[in-house]
N, C-alpha and C positions, 0 to 999 in steps of 0.2 A: 485930723482936726479940721473942722469946717471953717470957712472964712467968716469974718465979721459981717454981720448983716444977713448971712445965709439962714434960711428957715429950715428947720427940721422938726419932725414930731418928737415929742418927749412922752414916754410911757411910764406911768407910775405902777410899780409892782409892789407887792407886800415884801417878798424876799427872794423872788425867782428870776431876777434880771439876768444873772449869768447863765442859768439854765435856758431861759428864753432866747438869749443871744446865740447860744450854741445850737438850739433847735432851728431857729430861723436861718442862720447862716449856712446850715447844712442843706437847706431846701433851695435857696435862690442862688443863681450864678453871680459872679462878680461880687461876692459877699465876704465880709471879714469882721472880726471883733476888734475894735479899737482899744483905747485905753480904758481900763477898769480901775476906778479908785476904790480902795478898800478901807474899811474902818480901822482906826488905830486904837491904842489904849485910851485915847481921849473920848471914844464912844461917838454917838450914843449906841451904835450897834456893836455886835460881837467882833472883836479884833480879828482881822483877816477876811471877814465876809465882805462881799461887794456892796458898796454904798451907792455908786453911780457909775455910769460909763456910756460908751457909744458903740454902735455896731452899724455896719453898712449892708444893705440888702439891694443887690442889683444896681448899685450906684447911689442909692438914697440913704443918707445918714439918719439914724435914729439915735436919740438920747434916751436913757432910761435911769430911773432911780428906784432903789429899794427903800421906799418911804414908810413901810409898815402898813398895817391893815386899815388905818383911818380913812384913806382915800383910794386905796387900791381897788381895782375892779374896772371893767370896761362894759360898755353897752353898745348896741347896734347903732346908736346915734353917731358914733365915730367908727368907721371901718376903712379898710384898705382894699383897693380894687386891683386885681391882678389881671391885666389884659393879655390874653393868650392867642398865639398865632393859629393854633389848630387843636384838634381833640386830644392829641397826645399831651400837649402842654396843660390843657384843662385837667386831664386825668392825673398828671403828675402833681400839680399843685393841690388839687382836690384831695387826693389820697394822703399826701404828706401833711398838709395843714390841718385836715380833719382828724388825723391820728391822735386819739386821746381827747378829742373835742366832740362837737356835735354838728350835724348838718341841718340846714333849714330849707327854704324854698328859693327858687329863681337864682341859683348859683351862690347863695349865702351859706357861710359856715362860721362856727365859732371854734377857735383852736383850744388846745389844752390849758392855755393861760387866760382864756375868756375874751380874747381879742377877736373881733369880727372881720371877716374877709369876704369879698365878692370875687369869685373866680369866673371870669367871663371871656368867652371866645369873641374875637373881633367880628366873626361872621354873625353873631347875634345882633350887634349894632347895625350891621349892613342890612340884615333882613327886617328888623323892626323899623328901619328908616326907609324901607322900599317906597318909592313914589306911588306905587299902586296900593291904595289903602286896604284892599282886600288881602293882598299878600302880607302887608305889614301887620294887619290884624291877626292873620293866621299864625304868623311867627310869634306875636305877643301872646296869643292864647296858648300856643304850644309851650312857650317858656313858663307861663304861669302854672303849668301842670308838672313842671320838673323840679327836682332837687338839684342834682348836678346837671349842668347844661350839656345836652348831647346835640352836637351840630347836625348829625345825620337826621335826627328826629325833627329838628327845626326845618331843615330843607325839605323833608318829606311833607310836613304840614303845609309849607308854601307851595310845593309842587301839586298837592291835592286840590288847590283852589286856582291853579294857573290854567 
């Protein structure tokens, strides 16, 4: 349970909250499913199905509700960014989160529940922030041509102009 005044994202699902919580907690370290409140005979959902709950991903608590289709669905206007230490982490999160979803450009993907993620290596931020504008531009141009971010390709693009 989070503390009073703590801020956490709340995700509105049609009916897949429990499935989503299981999916996400299997991907991220230090993750767990917290309390899941289930519908009772009082309704409005099917008794025993999850109504609302919380789960924690790598220390960040999320709340979720199965609110039905009226407002369910996500767009890229809200996304979660996963900052990765190295290519192995990028590959891990990219493969797991995109399983059953779709990939986009510049490290963006949409998972099987329609939630958008940015899977970004720390090295990308370092290279596009290089004080040498030619190197920063080369890194940015390389990134714009990628789907999954590949650190070696970013570094090769920067080395080619150095």
